C-alpha positions in Angstrom: 326.8 221.9 53.9 327.9 224.9 56.0 326.1 228.2 55.9 328.5 231.1 55.6 326.0 233.8 56.5 327.0 236.0 59.4 325.2 235.0 62.6 324.5 238.6 63.7 322.4 240.7 61.3 321.9 244.4 62.1 323.1 246.3 65.1 324.4 244.4 68.1 325.5 245.0 71.6 328.9 243.8 70.4 329.4 247.2 68.7 328.5 249.1 71.9 331.8 248.7 73.7 334.0 249.9 70.8 331.6 252.8 70.2 331.9 253.9 73.8 335.7 253.5 73.7 335.9 255.7 70.6 333.7 258.4 72.2 335.7 258.4 75.4 338.9 259.4 73.6 340.2 262.9 74.5 339.6 263.9 70.9 335.9 263.4 71.2 335.3 265.1 74.6 332.7 267.8 74.6 333.9 271.4 74.5 333.0 273.7 77.4 329.4 274.9 77.5 330.5 278.4 76.9 332.2 277.4 73.7 329.1 275.4 72.5 326.8 278.3 73.2 329.1 280.6 71.2 328.9 278.3 68.2 326.6 278.8 65.3 323.9 276.2 64.7 325.9 274.9 61.7 329.0 274.4 63.8 327.1 272.6 66.5 325.6 270.3 63.9 329.0 269.6 62.4 330.3 268.8 66.0 327.9 265.8 66.5 327.8 264.7 62.8 331.5 264.2 62.8 331.2 261.8 65.8 328.3 260.0 64.2 330.2 259.6 61.0 333.2 258.1 62.8 331.1 255.6 64.7 329.2 254.7 61.5 332.4 254.1 59.6 333.7 251.9 62.4 330.5 249.8 62.3 330.7 249.5 58.5 334.3 248.3 58.7 333.5 245.8 61.4 330.5 244.5 59.4 332.7 244.1 56.3 335.2 242.1 58.3 332.4 239.8 59.4 331.2 239.4 55.8 334.7 238.5 54.6 335.2 236.1 57.4 331.9 234.4 56.6 332.7 234.2 52.9 336.1 232.7 53.6 334.6 230.1 56.0 336.4 231.5 59.0 333.3 231.7 61.1 
């Protein structure tokens, strides 16, 4: 009897390369220091939260793919 549970549970170094690739896109480059200093605290918070949300969503989608592959017996 085969176990269809994913081998990796929780965070993994396998997610590190895609996360770094996403953060290196021109869209996610940090604005100039002067622009950051001119922002309100709320805008600075939105700046990093947007990036964290994007990475979190990518990890959730990758995890769901692993679950589906495990359920279908592809792993």
